[in-house]
Structures are given as C-alpha cells and as structure tokens.
C-alpha positions in Angstrom: 66.2 3.4 102.4 67.9 4.2 105.5 70.5 6.5 106.4 72.8 3.0 106.4 71.8 1.7 103.0 72.6 5.2 101.3 76.2 5.7 103.1 76.7 1.7 102.4 76.1 2.1 97.9 78.3 5.9 98.3 81.0 3.9 99.8 80.8 1.1 97.1 80.4 4.0 94.2 83.5 5.9 95.6 85.6 2.7 96.2 84.8 1.6 92.8 85.2 5.7 90.9 89.1 5.3 93.6 90.2 2.4 92.5 91.0 2.3 88.7 92.7 6.1 88.9 94.4 4.7 92.3 96.1 1.7 91.1 97.5 3.2 87.8 98.7 6.2 89.3 101.0 3.4 91.7 101.9 1.5 88.8 103.3 4.6 87.3 105.2 5.3 90.7 103.0 8.4 91.0 101.8 7.5 93.9 102.0 11.4 95.0 100.2 13.0 92.0 97.3 11.5 94.2 97.6 13.8 97.5 98.6 16.7 95.0 95.0 15.8 92.7 92.9 15.6 95.7 94.3 18.5 97.6 93.7 20.6 94.4 90.6 18.9 93.8 89.7 20.1 97.2 90.5 24.0 96.2 88.4 23.7 93.1 85.2 23.0 94.7 86.2 25.7 97.7 86.7 28.1 94.8 83.7 26.9 92.8 82.0 27.9 95.8 83.1 31.0 96.6 81.4 31.8 92.5 78.0 30.0 93.0 77.1 30.5 97.5 75.3 27.2 96.8 76.4 23.3 98.2 73.8 22.5 96.5 75.3 23.7 92.9 76.6 21.3 90.3 79.3 24.4 89.4 81.5 22.7 92.2 81.7 19.0 90.1 83.4 21.6 87.9 85.2 23.4 89.5 87.1 20.4 91.0 87.7 18.4 88.0 88.4 21.8 86.1 90.9 22.0 89.0 92.2 18.2 89.1 92.7 17.8 85.2 94.5 21.7 85.9 96.8 20.1 88.0 98.0 16.9 86.4 97.9 18.9 83.3 100.8 21.3 84.6 103.1 19.0 86.4 102.9 16.3 83.6 103.6 19.6 81.3 106.7 20.6 83.7 107.5 16.2 83.4 108.1 16.5 79.7 110.6 19.2 79.5 112.8 16.6 80.8 114.3 19.5 83.4 113.4 17.5 86.3 111.4 14.4 87.1 107.8 14.0 88.1 108.6 13.7 91.9 109.8 17.3 91.1 107.5 18.5 89.1 104.5 17.7 91.2 106.8 19.1 94.1 107.3 22.9 92.4 102.6 22.1 91.1 101.3 21.6 94.2 102.2 24.1 96.8 101.4 27.2 95.4 97.1 25.8 95.8 98.0 24.9 98.9 99.9 27.9 100.4 97.0 30.2 98.5 94.6 28.2 100.8 96.1 29.0 103.4 97.1 32.5 103.0 93.5 33.3 102.2 92.1 32.0 105.6 94.7 35.0 107.1 93.0 38.3 108.7 94.0 40.9 106.8 
C-alpha cells in the first residue's frame, strides 16, 4: 500500500467518523461543543502520553476518550441544573483545560 493510499483511507475513515456526531451537534445547536471536545480530547492524549511516555500506546486513545466524554458529561450536567444555557455551560467547562495546558508550558 502506498503512502497516498494510506492517507486517503485515513481521511475517509475520519470523515465517516466525524459526520454523524457533527450533524447531531449542529442540529442541537451545539456546534461549539465540537470545538470543546476536540480541544479537551487533545488534552487527554497529552496527559496519557505523560503517563505512558509512548506515542504508540493504545492508552492515548483511552485518555482521549475519558477526557472527551468527561467534557460532554460535565457540560450536560451543568446545563441540566437549569441555571445556565448550553453555550454558557460549554464556556464554563471549556477554558479550564486550555488554561491548564497553557500554564503547564510556562517555565517556572
């Protein structure tokens, strides 16, 4: 299999995997949730890498899944209190992981 074929197959798999959740989020008027999920999933990959120190570890996927599902769960939990709307609940959950990543890169 050539490199171009492999890249094309990966692109097709990613397109199929992202289409259904993307349409679901747009129809629920929660397109910002996709942004929050992608950024916090990256945080899960980084944290799992810090634990395993291996880029080929399947635990990177586990870390991404845990943090991504946790983001959605916390956002829905805050929204279900009825105190804030959906956008505000995303705004409450989304910044702390990003700030953590930013501050962890700063020299002491």
